[in-house]
Every structure is written in C-alpha cells, then in structure tokens.
C-alpha positions in Angstrom: 3.7 49.9 -25.2 0.8 48.4 -23.3 1.3 46.0 -20.6 -1.5 43.5 -19.8 -1.7 42.0 -16.4 -3.5 38.7 -16.1 -5.1 38.0 -12.7 -5.8 34.3 -12.0 -8.7 33.7 -9.7 -9.1 30.3 -8.0 -12.7 29.3 -7.4 -13.7 26.2 -5.4 -15.7 23.8 -7.5 -17.8 21.0 -6.2 -19.4 18.0 -7.9 -18.3 14.9 -9.7 -16.1 16.8 -12.2 -14.1 18.6 -9.5 -10.5 17.7 -8.5 -9.2 17.9 -5.0 -9.5 21.3 -3.2 -6.8 23.8 -4.1 -5.7 24.0 -0.5 -3.7 21.0 0.7 -5.7 18.6 2.9 -4.8 15.3 4.5 -7.4 13.6 2.4 -6.0 15.0 -0.9 -2.5 14.1 0.1 -3.6 10.6 1.0 -5.2 10.1 -2.4 -2.3 11.4 -4.3 0.0 9.1 -2.4 -2.3 6.2 -3.3 -2.0 7.2 -7.0 1.8 7.3 -6.7 2.1 4.0 -4.8 -0.2 2.2 -7.1 1.9 3.3 -10.0 5.1 2.1 -8.3 3.5 -1.2 -7.6 2.9 -1.7 -11.4 6.5 -0.7 -12.1 7.7 -3.2 -9.4 5.9 -6.0 -11.1 7.4 -5.1 -14.5 10.8 -5.0 -12.8 10.3 -8.5 -11.6 9.0 -9.9 -14.9 11.8 -8.3 -17.0 14.6 -9.2 -14.6 15.6 -5.6 -14.2 15.9 -5.8 -10.4 18.1 -8.9 -10.7 20.2 -7.0 -13.3 20.5 -3.8 -11.2 21.6 -5.7 -8.1 24.6 -7.1 -9.9 25.8 -3.8 -11.4 27.7 -0.8 -10.1 26.1 2.6 -10.9 25.3 2.3 -14.6 23.6 4.3 -17.4 20.3 3.3 -18.8 22.1 1.9 -21.9 24.4 -0.3 -19.8 21.4 -1.5 -17.7 19.3 -2.3 -20.8 22.2 -4.1 -22.5 22.9 -6.2 -19.4 19.2 -7.1 -19.1 18.8 -7.7 -22.9 16.0 -5.1 -23.1 15.0 -2.0 -25.1 16.9 1.1 -23.7 14.0 3.5 -24.2 11.6 1.5 -22.1 14.3 0.8 -19.5 15.1 4.5 -19.2 11.4 5.5 -18.7 10.9 2.7 -16.2 14.0 3.9 -14.3 12.5 7.3 -14.1 9.5 5.9 -12.3 11.4 3.8 -9.8 13.8 6.7 -9.1 10.7 8.9 -8.3 9.4 6.0 -6.3 12.4 6.0 -4.1 13.7 2.5 -5.1 16.6 3.5 -7.3 19.2 6.3 -6.8 20.1 8.6 -9.7 23.3 10.6 -10.2 22.4 13.4 -12.7 26.0 14.4 -13.3 27.1 10.9 -14.3 23.7 9.8 -15.7 23.8 6.6 -13.7 21.4 4.6 -11.7 21.9 2.3 -8.7 19.4 0.1 -6.8 19.2 1.3 -3.2 21.1 -1.1 -1.0 18.2 -1.5 1.5 15.7 -2.2 -1.3 17.7 -5.0 -3.0 16.8 -7.9 -0.7 13.1 -7.0 -1.0 12.9 -7.1 -4.8 15.4 -9.8 -5.8 16.0 -13.5 -5.2 13.7 -16.6 -5.1 12.7 -16.3 -1.5 9.4 -15.1 0.1 11.0 -11.7 0.9 10.8 -10.7 -2.8 7.8 -8.3 -2.7 8.3 -7.4 -6.4 6.9 -10.8 -7.3 3.7 -10.2 -5.3 3.3 -6.7 -6.8 2.3 -8.3 -10.1 -1.1 -9.0 -8.6 -1.9 -5.3 -8.8 -1.6 -5.4 -12.6 -3.7 -8.6 -12.8 -6.4 -6.9 -10.7 -6.3 -3.9 -13.0 -6.8 -6.1 -16.1 -10.1 -7.6 -14.8 -11.4 -4.4 -13.1 -13.8 -3.4 -15.9 -15.4 -6.9 -15.8 -15.7 -6.8 -12.0 -17.2 -3.3 -12.3 -19.9 -4.8 -14.4 -20.5 -7.5 -11.7 -21.3 -4.7 -9.3 -24.3 -4.0 -11.4 -25.4 -7.5 -12.4 -24.2 -9.7 -9.6 -22.5 -13.0 -10.3 -18.8 -13.2 -10.9 -15.9 -14.3 -13.2 -14.5 -17.8 -13.9 -11.0 -18.9 -13.2 -10.3 -18.9 -16.9 -11.0 -15.1 -16.9 -7.7 -14.6 -15.1 -4.9 -15.3 -17.5 -1.6 -15.7 -15.8 -3.1 -15.8 -12.3 -2.1 -19.4 -11.6 1.5 -18.6 -12.5 1.7 -15.6 -10.2 0.0 -17.5 -7.3 2.2 -20.5 -7.8 5.4 -18.4 -7.7 4.2 -16.6 -4.5 3.2 -19.8 -2.6 6.2 -21.7 -4.1 8.6 -19.2 -2.6 7.2 -20.0 0.9 7.0 -23.7 0.3 10.6 -23.9 -0.8 11.9 -22.5 2.4 9.3 -23.6 4.9 7.1 -26.6 3.8 9.4 -29.4 4.9 11.1 -27.8 7.8 8.3 -25.7 9.4 4.9 -26.5 7.9 4.9 -30.3 7.8 6.1 -30.7 11.4 2.9 -28.8 12.5 1.0 -31.9 11.6 3.1 -34.3 13.6 3.2 -36.6 10.6 6.8 -36.4 9.5 7.7 -40.0 10.5 4.5 -41.4 9.0 5.2 -39.5 5.7 8.6 -41.1 5.6 7.1 -44.6 6.2 4.4 -44.0 3.6 0.8 -42.5 3.8 -1.8 -41.3 1.4 -2.0 -37.5 1.0 -4.4 -35.3 -0.9 -3.9 -31.6 -1.7 -7.2 -29.9 -2.7 -7.0 -26.9 -5.1 -3.4 -27.8 -5.8 -2.9 -25.3 -8.6 0.4 -25.9 -10.3 1.2 -28.6 -7.8 4.6 -27.4 -6.4 3.7 -28.4 -2.8 2.6 -31.8 -3.9 5.8 -32.3 -5.8 8.0 -31.1 -3.0 6.3 -33.6 -0.6 6.5 -36.4 -3.2 10.2 -35.8 -3.6 10.9 -35.6 0.1 8.8 -38.6 1.0 9.1 -41.2 -1.8 7.3 -43.9 0.2 4.1 -41.8 0.4 1.5 -41.5 -2.3 0.3 -38.0 -3.2 -2.6 -36.7 -5.2 -3.4 -33.2 -6.3 -6.9 -32.1 -7.3 -7.8 -28.8 -9.1 -10.3 -27.5 -11.6 -7.7 -25.8 -13.9 -6.4 -28.0 -16.7 -3.7 -25.4 -17.4 -2.4 -25.5 -13.8 -2.5 -29.3 -13.7 -0.4 -29.4 -16.9 2.3 -27.4 -15.2 2.1 -29.7 -12.1 2.6 -32.8 -14.2 5.4 -31.2 -16.1 7.3 -30.5 -12.9 6.6 -34.0 -11.6 8.0 -35.5 -14.8 11.1 -33.2 -14.7 11.8 -34.4 -11.2 11.2 -38.1 -12.1 8.4 -38.5 -9.5 6.4 -41.7 -9.7 4.4 -41.3 -6.4 2.4 -38.2 -7.4 -0.9 -38.0 -9.4 -2.8 -34.9 -10.5 -6.4 -34.9 -11.6 -9.1 -32.4 -12.6 -11.7 -32.9 -9.8 -14.3 -30.8 -8.0 -13.2 -30.9 -4.4 -16.8 -30.5 -3.1 -17.1 -34.3 -3.6 -14.3 -36.5 -2.4 -13.9 -40.3 -2.0 -14.6 -41.2 1.6 -12.1 -42.6 4.1 -9.3 -42.5 1.5 -6.5 -40.3 2.9 -4.3 -39.9 6.0 -3.6 -36.3 5.3 -5.5 -33.7 3.4 -3.9 -30.3 2.7 -5.5 -27.0 1.4 -3.1 -24.2 0.7 -4.9 -20.8 0.4 -7.8 -22.4 -1.5 -10.8 -23.0 0.8 -12.2 -19.5 0.9 -12.6 -19.1 -2.9 -14.5 -22.4 -3.3 -18.2 -22.1 -4.3 -19.4 -23.6 -1.1 -16.5 -23.8 1.5 -18.7 -25.5 4.2 -19.4 -28.3 1.7 -15.7 -28.7 0.9 -14.8 -28.8 4.6 -17.4 -31.5 5.1 -16.1 -33.5 2.2 -12.6 -33.2 3.6 -13.7 -34.6 7.0 -15.4 -37.6 5.3 -12.4 -38.1 3.0 -10.0 -38.6 5.9 -9.4 -41.9 7.6 -10.3 -42.2 11.3 -6.9 -41.0 12.5 -6.5 -38.5 9.6 -5.3 -35.0 9.7 -6.4 -31.8 7.8 -3.9 -29.0 7.3 -5.5 -25.8 6.0 -3.4 -22.7 5.2 -5.3 -19.5 4.8 -5.2 -15.8 5.2 -4.1 -14.4 8.6 -6.9 -11.9 9.1 -9.9 -11.4 11.4 -13.5 -12.1 10.6 -14.2 -8.6 12.0 -13.5 -5.6 9.7 -12.6 -3.3 12.6 -9.8 -5.7 13.5 -8.3 -5.5 10.0 -8.3 -1.7 9.7 -4.7 -1.6 11.1 -3.5 -4.6 9.2 -0.6 -3.5 6.9 -2.0 -5.3 4.0 -5.7 -5.1 4.9 -6.8 -3.1 1.8 -4.9 -5.4 -0.4 -6.8 -8.4 1.0 -10.2 -6.8 0.4 -9.1 -5.8 -3.1 -8.0 -9.3 -4.0 -11.2 -10.6 -2.6 -13.3 -8.2 -4.6 -11.5 -8.8 -7.9 -10.8 -12.5 -7.6 -11.5 -14.8 -4.6 -15.1 -13.6 -3.9 -15.8 -13.2 -7.6 -14.8 -16.7 -8.6 -16.9 -18.2 -5.9 -19.9 -16.1 -7.0 -19.2 -17.0 -10.6 -19.8 -20.6 -9.7 -23.1 -19.7 -8.1 -21.4 -20.0 -4.7 -21.4 -18.3 -1.3 -18.8 -15.6 -2.1 -17.1 -16.0 1.2 -14.1 -14.0 0.2 -10.4 -13.8 1.1 -11.0 -12.1 4.4 -13.4 -14.7 5.9 -11.1 -14.6 8.9 -9.6 -16.9 11.4 -12.6 -16.9 13.7 -15.1 -18.0 11.0 -12.6 -20.4 9.5 -12.2 -22.2 12.9 -15.9 -22.3 13.5 -16.7 -23.8 10.1 -13.9 -26.4 10.5 -15.5 -27.5 13.8 -19.0 -27.5 12.3 -17.6 -29.8 9.6 -16.9 -32.4 12.3 -13.4 -31.7 13.4 -13.1 -31.7 17.2 -9.4 -31.0 17.7 -8.4 -27.7 16.0 -5.1 -25.8 16.5 -4.2 -22.5 14.9 -0.5 -21.8 14.3 1.4 -18.8 13.0 4.8 -19.0 11.3 7.5 -16.3 11.4 8.4 -17.3 7.9 4.9 -16.5 6.6 3.1 -13.8 8.6 0.6 -13.5 5.7 -1.1 -16.8 6.5 -2.3 -19.0 9.4 -1.9 -22.7 9.6 -4.8 -24.7 11.0 -4.3 -28.4 11.9 -7.6 -30.2 12.5 -8.4 -33.8 13.5 -11.7 -35.6 14.1 
C-alpha cells in the first residue's frame, strides 16, 4: 500500500488578481469587517421592509417557521435571513431548540416609528448599490444622474426625515425660528425641495391660520404630499412642481429647506433666491448635514464614510446631472454659513439638536 503525502506550499502573490496576504494584517481584517458589515446593512434594510424586526420584537424565542408565519413571509427566505442576522450579532440562536430571539439591546434600534430606528436608514445602502454601476460610468464620463434614476429614494428619504419631524418639528425645530406665535396667528410659509411634503403637512395641521406651500421637482413626491394633505383634510397647504432657483420675490415670512440645498444644481443661486423671496422681516430655516467643510475634521465622524458615499452616489451626482456645481452632501457647516451670508443674510445662527445629531439647524435673517 502506497501512501501519498501532499505538501501544500503557500506563495505570496501580488497584483490585481491577488487576495489579501495569507498572514493576518490589520488592513485585511478591516476590509473583511467592511464586507461583513455591508452585508449586515443590506439584511437590516430587508428586515425593516419585511417587518421582520417588528415581528421578532413581539415574539418569545421562536423557530423560523413560527417567525415566518407571524410575519406572513416565506419560511425559506426568513430562515436564510435569520442566519445572516445571527452571524451579524443582532439575533440570538439556540441550536438545541432551533429558536431565534432578537437581542434585547438591539430591539429599540431596529423597531418603532421614531428616529432611533436605524434599520430604516440602512435601506440607503441597497439604494446606493442599485445605482453604483451607473455612477461608476460617471467616473469616466463626468456628469451625473437624474432624480428619476433613483426609484424609491423619495420614499426612503421621506420616512427618515419624517421620523425626526414627527418627534421634533413642532416642539424643538420650529421654536428655533422664534415664529411660533406668528405661525398661530397666520403667516406665509414656503418649503423648498419639500419631497413628499410631510413637514409642510405637519405645519399646516398644527397652524391652520398659516398658509403653506411646498415646491419640488419630483411629480411623484408631490403626488404623495397631496395625498397626505387630502387624507388629513388640510385646506391651507399647496404643492407645486417648481424650480427653486427662481422664486417670487417678497412673498414669504418663513422659508424652510430640509436637507435639500446641497444637492441643488447651483446652491448659491438658490440661497440668493430665498433671500429675495422673503419679506423684510422674514426668516430662513435651513436644515443640513452636521459635518465640517474640512475632510480632516470628518475623519473621526462616526458616519463620515457614509456621508461621502451618499454624496458620491446621489447628492453630488444629481447636482452634476443638472449641469450644476456638484457641491455634495459634505459641503460642511463652515461653507454653508459663508454662502448664506454671501446670499445677503446678516444674522445667522447655527443650532444643534439632541434629537437629531445628524443635522445642523441654521436660522438666518436679513
């Protein structure tokens, strides 16, 4: 009987076809963790869209069949998804009983309608992946994509911002303007880049004596805005498809912009139009990303890479796609304040809110 011994030799390979070095390195570990975390992010988004997290939080430890039946979903897909979130550390698994349970400390961060539900935000990762091949082409040709090239984006953005507005708009954000009493008495308000109009509708319902208008370029988003206004029986809100680079002058007492200025084609033009659109004692409330204009200051920001990714795959791209400046998501507080002052606003105050560390709130007056 002949015994054959096979000796395996590992040879270091370099070049574009090589994988990470055989020996462990911090860089290789980091990249593997990126791969793992990116995968978990996609699974989190699916868990939100399917209602699996909302189902898990109501159940005792349960089998994949019990979880699937409770959620009204296909068991095989649920079981595979559960495998991923178990490996991702979000769900516990008892192999003896074959049961799964959402980890107690994870539950508040992936369920409920409030801004703490990060599973809702994770869906942006999948949206970015869907457009990545087209953005890759833009790296070679320049230019950018159109808002219409992002199916579902308005819904995701509206749900994210709506969660903040539901808990903070009336009690924390509006008071920053000092206009609460005037809103009750009745003033004219414009929201530029209103999207699906939830902020406008919340204000319209809270201040029935005021007259509110929402402008956006997306007919699809405006349809959702009008549907909500109709469902709420609002008669003091109006939505229109309008380019916010040109606005009627001296028309409004308050203009708001919720996370929309930086992805305009020409933000400086929009800010100038806002200044002229306000009455002499008018107020501009701009909500935008809480980041620095200096890259080195953003290196330690917990969501810094996410901001630059969203900018590359959406905000910068849609501006460039309109022949614009491509200012990007991470234009930063310093540049934003400077541009607002250059637009003709002399009194500018920057606020941060505990309820929304992701954004800054800028109140500006002539």
